[in-house]
C-alpha positions in Angstrom: 62.4 130.1 254.5 65.9 128.7 254.2 67.6 126.0 252.1 68.0 124.0 255.3 64.2 124.3 256.0 63.5 122.9 252.5 66.1 120.1 252.9 64.4 119.1 256.1 61.1 119.1 254.3 62.6 116.6 251.8 63.2 118.9 248.9 66.2 118.2 246.6 67.4 121.8 246.9 70.6 121.2 244.8 68.5 120.0 241.9 65.9 122.8 242.3 68.5 125.5 242.5 70.2 124.1 239.3 66.8 124.4 237.5 66.7 128.1 238.7 70.3 128.7 237.4 71.6 128.8 241.0 69.4 131.9 241.7 68.3 131.3 245.3 66.0 134.3 245.3 64.2 133.0 242.2 64.0 129.5 243.7 62.4 130.9 246.9 60.0 133.1 245.0 58.8 130.1 243.0 58.5 127.9 246.1 56.5 130.6 247.8 53.8 130.4 245.0 53.2 126.6 245.4 50.9 126.6 248.5 48.4 129.0 246.8 48.3 127.1 243.5 44.6 126.8 242.6 45.2 123.2 241.4 45.2 122.0 245.0 41.6 123.2 245.5 40.7 121.8 242.1 42.1 118.4 243.0 40.4 118.4 246.4 37.0 119.3 244.8 37.5 116.6 242.2 38.4 114.0 244.8 35.3 114.9 246.7 33.1 114.4 243.7 35.0 111.5 242.2 35.7 113.4 238.9 38.9 111.6 237.7 39.2 113.8 234.7 39.5 117.0 236.8 41.7 115.1 239.3 44.1 114.1 236.5 44.2 117.7 235.1 45.0 119.2 238.5 47.4 116.5 239.6 49.2 116.6 236.3 49.7 120.4 236.5 50.9 120.1 240.1 53.2 117.2 239.2 55.0 119.4 236.7 55.4 122.4 239.0 56.4 120.3 242.0 58.9 118.3 239.9 60.5 121.3 238.5 61.1 122.7 242.0 62.3 119.3 243.2 59.7 119.3 246.1 60.2 115.5 246.3 57.7 114.5 249.0 54.9 116.5 247.3 56.0 115.2 243.8 55.9 111.6 245.0 52.4 112.0 246.5 50.9 113.8 243.5 52.5 111.3 241.1 50.5 108.5 242.7 47.4 110.6 242.5 48.1 111.5 238.8 48.6 107.9 237.8 45.5 106.7 239.5 43.4 109.4 237.9 45.0 108.8 234.5 43.8 105.2 234.7 40.3 106.4 235.6 40.5 105.4 239.2 40.0 107.7 242.2 43.1 107.7 244.3 43.0 106.6 247.9 41.6 109.5 250.0 44.6 109.3 252.2 46.9 110.2 249.2 45.0 113.4 248.6 45.1 114.2 252.3 48.8 113.5 252.4 49.4 115.9 249.5 47.2 118.6 251.2 49.0 118.1 254.5 52.4 118.5 252.7 51.1 121.7 251.1 50.2 123.0 254.6 53.6 122.1 255.9 55.3 123.9 253.0 53.0 126.9 253.6 54.3 127.0 257.2 57.9 126.9 256.0 57.3 129.7 253.4 55.7 131.9 256.0 58.4 131.6 258.7 
């Protein structure tokens, strides 16, 4: 994984690095934990059952982590999911799929 890989993914690497005090190693270490975050599975399961409470909890947790790391495409997708679930509405299934597809793309970048 490189800074250029993350930029091509759409991450705001300058902002993410600033939050990690300019420590690229720490930034990469934190990014590497994202694809295995259990909240993705919790969100997927909640979306399958229509449990907006669990969807909101998982999406809200992911929103914080993704925002802090400036993973912009993922943050934007999970923000939409979070707001729908907060209002008690199931998000569009394609939004959940989009987020999970982005997670898979990030996982590929992390494992290069």
